[in-house]
C-alpha positions in Angstrom: -8.5 16.6 -20.3 -6.8 17.8 -17.1 -3.5 16.2 -16.1 -4.1 12.9 -14.3 -3.5 13.1 -10.5 -2.1 10.6 -8.0 -4.5 10.8 -5.1 -3.5 9.4 -1.7 -6.4 8.0 0.3 -6.6 8.2 4.1 -7.5 5.3 6.3 -11.0 6.5 7.2 -12.1 6.6 3.5 -11.1 3.0 3.0 -12.5 1.8 6.3 -15.9 3.2 5.2 -15.6 1.4 1.9 -14.5 -1.9 3.6 -17.3 -1.6 6.1 -20.0 -0.9 3.5 -21.2 2.3 5.2 -23.4 4.8 3.2 -20.5 7.2 3.2 -18.2 4.4 2.0 -20.5 3.7 -1.0 -20.3 7.4 -1.9 -16.5 7.4 -1.5 -16.2 4.3 -3.6 -18.2 5.8 -6.4 -16.1 8.9 -6.3 -12.9 6.9 -6.5 -14.2 4.9 -9.4 -15.2 8.1 -11.2 -11.8 9.4 -10.6 -10.2 6.3 -12.0 -12.5 6.6 -15.0 -11.2 10.1 -15.4 -7.6 8.7 -15.5 -6.5 9.5 -11.9 -4.5 7.0 -9.9 -5.3 6.2 -6.3 -2.8 5.0 -3.7 -2.3 4.5 0.0 1.0 5.0 1.8 2.6 2.4 4.1 1.2 4.0 7.2 -2.4 3.7 5.9 -1.7 0.1 4.9 -0.7 -0.7 8.5 -3.7 1.1 9.9 -6.0 -0.8 7.7 -4.6 -4.1 9.1 -6.3 -3.2 12.4 -9.7 -3.4 10.8 -11.7 -6.3 12.3 -11.1 -9.5 10.5 -8.4 -8.0 8.2 -5.3 -9.9 7.1 -2.8 -9.3 4.4 -4.4 -11.5 1.8 -7.8 -9.9 2.3 -6.4 -6.4 2.4 -4.2 -6.9 -0.7 -7.2 -8.4 -2.6 -9.4 -5.5 -1.6 -6.9 -2.9 -2.7 -6.2 -4.7 -6.0 -9.9 -5.1 -6.8 -10.4 -1.4 -6.1 -7.4 -0.4 -8.3 -5.6 1.2 -5.3 -1.8 1.0 -5.3 0.3 0.7 -2.1 3.3 3.0 -2.0 5.8 1.6 0.5 8.6 3.8 -0.9 7.5 7.4 -0.3 10.6 9.4 0.5 10.8 11.2 3.9 10.7 14.6 2.2 7.1 14.0 1.2 6.1 13.4 4.8 8.1 16.4 6.0 6.5 18.7 3.4 3.1 17.4 4.3 3.8 17.9 8.0 4.9 21.5 7.3 1.8 22.2 5.2 -0.5 20.7 7.9 1.2 22.8 10.6 0.8 26.0 8.6 -2.9 25.1 7.9 -3.5 24.5 11.6 -1.9 27.8 12.5 -4.1 29.7 9.9 -7.2 28.0 11.4 -6.2 29.0 14.9 -5.6 32.6 13.9 -9.0 32.7 12.2 -10.7 31.7 15.4 -11.4 28.1 14.4 -10.7 26.0 17.5 -11.1 22.7 15.8 -7.9 20.6 15.9 -6.6 19.3 12.6 -5.0 16.2 14.0 
């Protein structure tokens, strides 16, 4: 078996799941398959705060949804992780611009 991964989920993935969209059902199934394969899923504090803006959301509901989905909340990610991710995203965007892709990555 491959080494288990810690996979950070973005807000749009969880909004689809919480809203019950067709894409959300697919994403939910993919996450559950990943969990069955031994991978851990989490959201960072920023995603947690963004999820709170979902209509009808409150802390109790959000915490219960994340818990039932087996998704951990990481409120303690060190700044270096964000700085590294920002540098990687910048480099990725620069490569796309150089290749002629005019799509923004932000």
